[in-house]
HTML snippet that shows the backbone in 3Dmol.js (N, CA, C, O; Angstrom):
<script src="https://3Dmol.org/build/3Dmol-min.js"></script>
<div id="view" style="width:600px;height:400px;position:relative"></div>
<script>
const pdb = `
ATOM      1  N   MET A   1     112.859  52.624 157.542  1.00  0.00           N
ATOM      2  CA  MET A   1     113.984  53.308 158.147  1.00  0.00           C
ATOM      3  C   MET A   1     114.068  53.045 159.641  1.00  0.00           C
ATOM      4  O   MET A   1     115.147  53.161 160.223  1.00  0.00           O
ATOM      5  N   THR A   2     112.968  52.699 160.266  1.00  0.00           N
ATOM      6  CA  THR A   2     112.981  52.472 161.706  1.00  0.00           C
ATOM      7  C   THR A   2     113.871  51.289 162.059  1.00  0.00           C
ATOM      8  O   THR A   2     114.580  51.329 163.064  1.00  0.00           O
ATOM      9  N   PHE A   3     113.842  50.239 161.246  1.00  0.00           N
ATOM     10  CA  PHE A   3     114.670  49.061 161.517  1.00  0.00           C
ATOM     11  C   PHE A   3     116.151  49.407 161.439  1.00  0.00           C
ATOM     12  O   PHE A   3     116.938  48.965 162.276  1.00  0.00           O
ATOM     13  N   LEU A   4     116.533  50.198 160.434  1.00  0.00           N
ATOM     14  CA  LEU A   4     117.939  50.601 160.326  1.00  0.00           C
ATOM     15  C   LEU A   4     118.358  51.461 161.506  1.00  0.00           C
ATOM     16  O   LEU A   4     119.480  51.339 162.000  1.00  0.00           O
ATOM     17  N   ARG A   5     117.474  52.319 161.955  1.00  0.00           N
ATOM     18  CA  ARG A   5     117.764  53.150 163.128  1.00  0.00           C
ATOM     19  C   ARG A   5     117.950  52.270 164.366  1.00  0.00           C
ATOM     20  O   ARG A   5     118.825  52.530 165.191  1.00  0.00           O
ATOM     21  N   TRP A   6     117.124  51.231 164.490  1.00  0.00           N
ATOM     22  CA  TRP A   6     117.232  50.304 165.610  1.00  0.00           C
ATOM     23  C   TRP A   6     118.562  49.553 165.563  1.00  0.00           C
ATOM     24  O   TRP A   6     119.198  49.344 166.596  1.00  0.00           O
ATOM     25  N   LEU A   7     118.981  49.148 164.360  1.00  0.00           N
ATOM     26  CA  LEU A   7     120.278  48.475 164.226  1.00  0.00           C
ATOM     27  C   LEU A   7     121.426  49.403 164.602  1.00  0.00           C
ATOM     28  O   LEU A   7     122.397  48.971 165.224  1.00  0.00           O
ATOM     29  N   ARG A   8     121.322  50.663 164.230  1.00  0.00           N
ATOM     30  CA  ARG A   8     122.369  51.624 164.599  1.00  0.00           C
ATOM     31  C   ARG A   8     122.447  51.805 166.109  1.00  0.00           C
ATOM     32  O   ARG A   8     123.537  51.875 166.675  1.00  0.00           O
ATOM     33  N   THR A   9     121.292  51.879 166.756  1.00  0.00           N
ATOM     34  CA  THR A   9     121.317  52.020 168.216  1.00  0.00           C
ATOM     35  C   THR A   9     121.890  50.772 168.878  1.00  0.00           C
ATOM     36  O   THR A   9     122.594  50.865 169.883  1.00  0.00           O
ATOM     37  N   LEU A  10     121.589  49.606 168.311  1.00  0.00           N
ATOM     38  CA  LEU A  10     122.185  48.381 168.850  1.00  0.00           C
ATOM     39  C   LEU A  10     123.701  48.405 168.716  1.00  0.00           C
ATOM     40  O   LEU A  10     124.418  48.015 169.638  1.00  0.00           O
ATOM     41  N   ARG A  11     124.182  48.857 167.581  1.00  0.00           N
ATOM     42  CA  ARG A  11     125.625  48.935 167.376  1.00  0.00           C
ATOM     43  C   ARG A  11     126.264  49.897 168.364  1.00  0.00           C
ATOM     44  O   ARG A  11     127.316  49.602 168.932  1.00  0.00           O
ATOM     45  N   GLU A  12     125.637  51.038 168.569  1.00  0.00           N
ATOM     46  CA  GLU A  12     126.179  52.013 169.522  1.00  0.00           C
ATOM     47  C   GLU A  12     126.150  51.471 170.949  1.00  0.00           C
ATOM     48  O   GLU A  12     127.094  51.676 171.712  1.00  0.00           O
ATOM     49  N   GLU A  13     125.081  50.787 171.306  1.00  0.00           N
ATOM     50  CA  GLU A  13     125.003  50.198 172.646  1.00  0.00           C
ATOM     51  C   GLU A  13     126.054  49.117 172.834  1.00  0.00           C
ATOM     52  O   GLU A  13     126.650  49.013 173.906  1.00  0.00           O
ATOM     53  N   ARG A  14     126.289  48.310 171.804  1.00  0.00           N
ATOM     54  CA  ARG A  14     127.310  47.269 171.902  1.00  0.00           C
ATOM     55  C   ARG A  14     128.685  47.880 172.084  1.00  0.00           C
ATOM     56  O   ARG A  14     129.494  47.381 172.867  1.00  0.00           O
ATOM     57  N   ARG A  15     128.949  48.949 171.369  1.00  0.00           N
ATOM     58  CA  ARG A  15     130.241  49.618 171.513  1.00  0.00           C
ATOM     59  C   ARG A  15     130.403  50.210 172.905  1.00  0.00           C
ATOM     60  O   ARG A  15     131.498  50.185 173.467  1.00  0.00           O
ATOM     61  N   ALA A  16     129.325  50.743 173.464  1.00  0.00           N
ATOM     62  CA  ALA A  16     129.404  51.377 174.782  1.00  0.00           C
ATOM     63  C   ALA A  16     129.402  50.351 175.916  1.00  0.00           C
ATOM     64  O   ALA A  16     130.161  50.483 176.876  1.00  0.00           O
ATOM     65  N   LEU A  17     128.550  49.329 175.804  1.00  0.00           N
ATOM     66  CA  LEU A  17     128.353  48.387 176.908  1.00  0.00           C
ATOM     67  C   LEU A  17     129.076  47.062 176.734  1.00  0.00           C
ATOM     68  O   LEU A  17     129.263  46.324 177.701  1.00  0.00           O
ATOM     69  N   GLY A  18     129.489  46.755 175.498  1.00  0.00           N
ATOM     70  CA  GLY A  18     130.056  45.434 175.220  1.00  0.00           C
ATOM     71  C   GLY A  18     128.935  44.434 174.974  1.00  0.00           C
ATOM     72  O   GLY A  18     127.755  44.767 175.090  1.00  0.00           O
ATOM     73  N   TRP A  19     129.316  43.200 174.632  1.00  0.00           N
ATOM     74  CA  TRP A  19     128.322  42.176 174.320  1.00  0.00           C
ATOM     75  C   TRP A  19     127.494  41.798 175.543  1.00  0.00           C
ATOM     76  O   TRP A  19     126.280  41.620 175.442  1.00  0.00           O
ATOM     77  N   LYS A  20     128.151  41.675 176.706  1.00  0.00           N
ATOM     78  CA  LYS A  20     127.412  41.300 177.918  1.00  0.00           C
ATOM     79  C   LYS A  20     126.381  42.363 178.285  1.00  0.00           C
ATOM     80  O   LYS A  20     125.244  42.038 178.627  1.00  0.00           O
ATOM     81  N   GLY A  21     126.774  43.614 178.216  1.00  0.00           N
ATOM     82  CA  GLY A  21     125.843  44.693 178.540  1.00  0.00           C
ATOM     83  C   GLY A  21     124.686  44.765 177.566  1.00  0.00           C
ATOM     84  O   GLY A  21     123.548  45.026 177.957  1.00  0.00           O
ATOM     85  N   LEU A  22     124.979  44.534 176.293  1.00  0.00           N
ATOM     86  CA  LEU A  22     123.920  44.549 175.283  1.00  0.00           C
ATOM     87  C   LEU A  22     122.917  43.435 175.541  1.00  0.00           C
ATOM     88  O   LEU A  22     121.709  43.659 175.470  1.00  0.00           O
ATOM     89  N   LEU A  23     123.409  42.236 175.841  1.00  0.00           N
ATOM     90  CA  LEU A  23     122.498  41.130 176.116  1.00  0.00           C
ATOM     91  C   LEU A  23     121.718  41.351 177.405  1.00  0.00           C
ATOM     92  O   LEU A  23     120.567  40.928 177.512  1.00  0.00           O
ATOM     93  N   LYS A  24     122.327  42.004 178.373  1.00  0.00           N
ATOM     94  CA  LYS A  24     121.611  42.307 179.613  1.00  0.00           C
ATOM     95  C   LYS A  24     120.494  43.315 179.363  1.00  0.00           C
ATOM     96  O   LYS A  24     119.402  43.198 179.919  1.00  0.00           O
ATOM     97  N   LYS A  25     120.778  44.305 178.521  1.00  0.00           N
ATOM     98  CA  LYS A  25     119.799  45.364 178.266  1.00  0.00           C
ATOM     99  C   LYS A  25     118.704  44.919 177.298  1.00  0.00           C
ATOM    100  O   LYS A  25     117.527  45.196 177.531  1.00  0.00           O
ATOM    101  N   ARG A  26     119.070  44.242 176.229  1.00  0.00           N
ATOM    102  CA  ARG A  26     118.122  43.903 175.158  1.00  0.00           C
ATOM    103  C   ARG A  26     117.834  42.412 175.049  1.00  0.00           C
ATOM    104  O   ARG A  26     117.183  41.995 174.091  1.00  0.00           O
ATOM    105  N   GLY A  27     118.277  41.615 175.964  1.00  0.00           N
ATOM    106  CA  GLY A  27     118.225  40.157 175.988  1.00  0.00           C
ATOM    107  C   GLY A  27     117.258  39.457 175.061  1.00  0.00           C
ATOM    108  O   GLY A  27     117.618  39.092 173.942  1.00  0.00           O
ATOM    109  N   TRP A  28     116.018  39.266 175.523  1.00  0.00           N
ATOM    110  CA  TRP A  28     115.080  38.436 174.784  1.00  0.00           C
ATOM    111  C   TRP A  28     114.639  39.056 173.462  1.00  0.00           C
ATOM    112  O   TRP A  28     114.323  38.334 172.517  1.00  0.00           O
ATOM    113  N   THR A  29     114.614  40.348 173.388  1.00  0.00           N
ATOM    114  CA  THR A  29     114.262  40.999 172.124  1.00  0.00           C
ATOM    115  C   THR A  29     115.302  40.686 171.063  1.00  0.00           C
ATOM    116  O   THR A  29     114.957  40.353 169.929  1.00  0.00           O
ATOM    117  N   LEU A  30     116.563  40.790 171.424  1.00  0.00           N
ATOM    118  CA  LEU A  30     117.647  40.507 170.488  1.00  0.00           C
ATOM    119  C   LEU A  30     117.642  39.037 170.077  1.00  0.00           C
ATOM    120  O   LEU A  30     117.846  38.719 168.906  1.00  0.00           O
ATOM    121  N   VAL A  31     117.412  38.146 171.028  1.00  0.00           N
ATOM    122  CA  VAL A  31     117.344  36.715 170.725  1.00  0.00           C
ATOM    123  C   VAL A  31     116.186  36.431 169.774  1.00  0.00           C
ATOM    124  O   VAL A  31     116.346  35.661 168.826  1.00  0.00           O
ATOM    125  N   ALA A  32     115.032  37.033 170.006  1.00  0.00           N
ATOM    126  CA  ALA A  32     113.867  36.819 169.143  1.00  0.00           C
ATOM    127  C   ALA A  32     114.120  37.320 167.727  1.00  0.00           C
ATOM    128  O   ALA A  32     113.720  36.666 166.764  1.00  0.00           O
ATOM    129  N   VAL A  33     114.775  38.463 167.584  1.00  0.00           N
ATOM    130  CA  VAL A  33     115.074  39.003 166.251  1.00  0.00           C
ATOM    131  C   VAL A  33     116.016  38.073 165.498  1.00  0.00           C
ATOM    132  O   VAL A  33     115.820  37.829 164.307  1.00  0.00           O
ATOM    133  N   VAL A  34     117.022  37.558 166.165  1.00  0.00           N
ATOM    134  CA  VAL A  34     117.973  36.643 165.517  1.00  0.00           C
ATOM    135  C   VAL A  34     117.271  35.357 165.093  1.00  0.00           C
ATOM    136  O   VAL A  34     117.498  34.867 163.986  1.00  0.00           O
ATOM    137  N   ILE A  35     116.429  34.808 165.951  1.00  0.00           N
ATOM    138  CA  ILE A  35     115.712  33.572 165.614  1.00  0.00           C
ATOM    139  C   ILE A  35     114.779  33.784 164.427  1.00  0.00           C
ATOM    140  O   ILE A  35     114.738  32.950 163.523  1.00  0.00           O
ATOM    141  N   VAL A  36     114.038  34.871 164.414  1.00  0.00           N
ATOM    142  CA  VAL A  36     113.123  35.150 163.300  1.00  0.00           C
ATOM    143  C   VAL A  36     113.904  35.344 162.007  1.00  0.00           C
ATOM    144  O   VAL A  36     113.486  34.865 160.953  1.00  0.00           O
ATOM    145  N   PHE A  37     115.043  36.049 162.077  1.00  0.00           N
ATOM    146  CA  PHE A  37     115.863  36.251 160.886  1.00  0.00           C
ATOM    147  C   PHE A  37     116.304  34.917 160.296  1.00  0.00           C
ATOM    148  O   PHE A  37     116.180  34.700 159.091  1.00  0.00           O
ATOM    149  N   TYR A  38     116.821  34.019 161.142  1.00  0.00           N
ATOM    150  CA  TYR A  38     117.295  32.737 160.642  1.00  0.00           C
ATOM    151  C   TYR A  38     116.149  31.846 160.177  1.00  0.00           C
ATOM    152  O   TYR A  38     116.331  31.081 159.230  1.00  0.00           O
ATOM    153  N   LEU A  39     114.988  31.913 160.798  1.00  0.00           N
ATOM    154  CA  LEU A  39     113.846  31.138 160.322  1.00  0.00           C
ATOM    155  C   LEU A  39     113.431  31.568 158.921  1.00  0.00           C
ATOM    156  O   LEU A  39     113.172  30.724 158.063  1.00  0.00           O
ATOM    157  N   ILE A  40     113.366  32.864 158.687  1.00  0.00           N
ATOM    158  CA  ILE A  40     112.990  33.367 157.363  1.00  0.00           C
ATOM    159  C   ILE A  40     114.052  32.999 156.336  1.00  0.00           C
ATOM    160  O   ILE A  40     113.728  32.559 155.233  1.00  0.00           O
ATOM    161  N   ARG A  41     115.321  33.178 156.696  1.00  0.00           N
ATOM    162  CA  ARG A  41     116.407  32.857 155.773  1.00  0.00           C
ATOM    163  C   ARG A  41     116.386  31.378 155.398  1.00  0.00           C
ATOM    164  O   ARG A  41     116.500  31.038 154.220  1.00  0.00           O
ATOM    165  N   ASP A  42     116.242  30.502 156.380  1.00  0.00           N
ATOM    166  CA  ASP A  42     116.243  29.070 156.106  1.00  0.00           C
ATOM    167  C   ASP A  42     115.006  28.640 155.330  1.00  0.00           C
ATOM    168  O   ASP A  42     115.085  27.736 154.498  1.00  0.00           O
ATOM    169  N   LEU A  43     113.874  29.269 155.586  1.00  0.00           N
ATOM    170  CA  LEU A  43     112.673  28.958 154.823  1.00  0.00           C
ATOM    171  C   LEU A  43     112.891  29.252 153.342  1.00  0.00           C
ATOM    172  O   LEU A  43     112.517  28.455 152.482  1.00  0.00           O
ATOM    173  N   VAL A  44     113.490  30.386 153.057  1.00  0.00           N
ATOM    174  CA  VAL A  44     113.745  30.754 151.663  1.00  0.00           C
ATOM    175  C   VAL A  44     114.767  29.811 151.044  1.00  0.00           C
ATOM    176  O   VAL A  44     114.555  29.306 149.941  1.00  0.00           O
ATOM    177  N   LEU A  45     115.874  29.569 151.740  1.00  0.00           N
ATOM    178  CA  LEU A  45     116.953  28.761 151.171  1.00  0.00           C
ATOM    179  C   LEU A  45     116.592  27.293 150.999  1.00  0.00           C
ATOM    180  O   LEU A  45     116.927  26.694 149.977  1.00  0.00           O
ATOM    181  N   TYR A  46     115.920  26.708 151.974  1.00  0.00           N
ATOM    182  CA  TYR A  46     115.728  25.265 151.994  1.00  0.00           C
ATOM    183  C   TYR A  46     114.333  24.807 151.610  1.00  0.00           C
ATOM    184  O   TYR A  46     114.112  23.607 151.446  1.00  0.00           O
ATOM    185  N   VAL A  47     113.382  25.725 151.461  1.00  0.00           N
ATOM    186  CA  VAL A  47     112.032  25.315 151.090  1.00  0.00           C
ATOM    187  C   VAL A  47     111.589  26.002 149.802  1.00  0.00           C
ATOM    188  O   VAL A  47     111.239  25.325 148.835  1.00  0.00           O
ATOM    189  N   LEU A  48     111.598  27.328 149.772  1.00  0.00           N
ATOM    190  CA  LEU A  48     111.029  28.039 148.626  1.00  0.00           C
ATOM    191  C   LEU A  48     111.864  27.888 147.358  1.00  0.00           C
ATOM    192  O   LEU A  48     111.311  27.637 146.287  1.00  0.00           O
ATOM    193  N   ILE A  49     113.174  28.036 147.458  1.00  0.00           N
ATOM    194  CA  ILE A  49     114.019  27.913 146.266  1.00  0.00           C
ATOM    195  C   ILE A  49     113.974  26.495 145.698  1.00  0.00           C
ATOM    196  O   ILE A  49     113.757  26.348 144.495  1.00  0.00           O
ATOM    197  N   PRO A  50     114.169  25.430 146.507  1.00  0.00           N
ATOM    198  CA  PRO A  50     114.058  24.084 145.937  1.00  0.00           C
ATOM    199  C   PRO A  50     112.667  23.776 145.382  1.00  0.00           C
ATOM    200  O   PRO A  50     112.551  23.120 144.347  1.00  0.00           O
ATOM    201  N   ALA A  51     111.615  24.237 146.053  1.00  0.00           N
ATOM    202  CA  ALA A  51     110.263  23.994 145.540  1.00  0.00           C
ATOM    203  C   ALA A  51     110.060  24.707 144.203  1.00  0.00           C
ATOM    204  O   ALA A  51     109.453  24.152 143.287  1.00  0.00           O
ATOM    205  N   GLY A  52     110.563  25.924 144.095  1.00  0.00           N
ATOM    206  CA  GLY A  52     110.462  26.652 142.834  1.00  0.00           C
ATOM    207  C   GLY A  52     111.242  25.980 141.718  1.00  0.00           C
ATOM    208  O   GLY A  52     110.773  25.902 140.583  1.00  0.00           O
ATOM    209  N   LEU A  53     112.437  25.494 142.044  1.00  0.00           N
ATOM    210  CA  LEU A  53     113.238  24.786 141.038  1.00  0.00           C
ATOM    211  C   LEU A  53     112.561  23.494 140.598  1.00  0.00           C
ATOM    212  O   LEU A  53     112.552  23.175 139.409  1.00  0.00           O
ATOM    213  N   MET A  54     111.997  22.750 141.539  1.00  0.00           N
ATOM    214  CA  MET A  54     111.319  21.511 141.173  1.00  0.00           C
ATOM    215  C   MET A  54     110.084  21.792 140.313  1.00  0.00           C
ATOM    216  O   MET A  54     109.821  21.067 139.354  1.00  0.00           O
ATOM    217  N   ALA A  55     109.339  22.824 140.646  1.00  0.00           N
ATOM    218  CA  ALA A  55     108.164  23.179 139.846  1.00  0.00           C
ATOM    219  C   ALA A  55     108.582  23.595 138.445  1.00  0.00           C
ATOM    220  O   ALA A  55     107.908  23.275 137.466  1.00  0.00           O
ATOM    221  N   TRP A  56     109.703  24.312 138.356  1.00  0.00           N
ATOM    222  CA  TRP A  56     110.192  24.754 137.048  1.00  0.00           C
ATOM    223  C   TRP A  56     110.698  23.570 136.230  1.00  0.00           C
ATOM    224  O   TRP A  56     110.443  23.497 135.027  1.00  0.00           O
ATOM    225  N   LEU A  57     111.411  22.644 136.868  1.00  0.00           N
ATOM    226  CA  LEU A  57     111.951  21.494 136.151  1.00  0.00           C
ATOM    227  C   LEU A  57     110.866  20.512 135.716  1.00  0.00           C
ATOM    228  O   LEU A  57     110.984  19.889 134.660  1.00  0.00           O
ATOM    229  N   LEU A  58     109.833  20.372 136.502  1.00  0.00           N
ATOM    230  CA  LEU A  58     108.786  19.403 136.186  1.00  0.00           C
ATOM    231  C   LEU A  58     107.724  19.944 135.240  1.00  0.00           C
ATOM    232  O   LEU A  58     106.883  19.180 134.765  1.00  0.00           O
ATOM    233  N   SER A  59     107.742  21.234 134.956  1.00  0.00           N
ATOM    234  CA  SER A  59     106.719  21.778 134.056  1.00  0.00           C
ATOM    235  C   SER A  59     107.148  21.684 132.616  1.00  0.00           C
ATOM    236  O   SER A  59     106.407  22.096 131.723  1.00  0.00           O
TER     237      SER A  59
END
`;
const viewer = $3Dmol.createViewer("view");
viewer.addModel(pdb, "pdb");
viewer.setStyle({}, {cartoon: {color: "spectrum"}});
viewer.zoomTo();
viewer.render();
</script>
């Protein structure tokens, strides 16, 4: 639940401060969260799913 609460606070801050204010306040933390999210997503989409399909097809 803490992550959802953090997302809600980010949304409220963006509404109050705008995108520039949000990046000024949360800059590198927000950038790091976005990068980690996309790394995990791409790992699943482009590595784990194809590897699982190949293992299933070759067995």
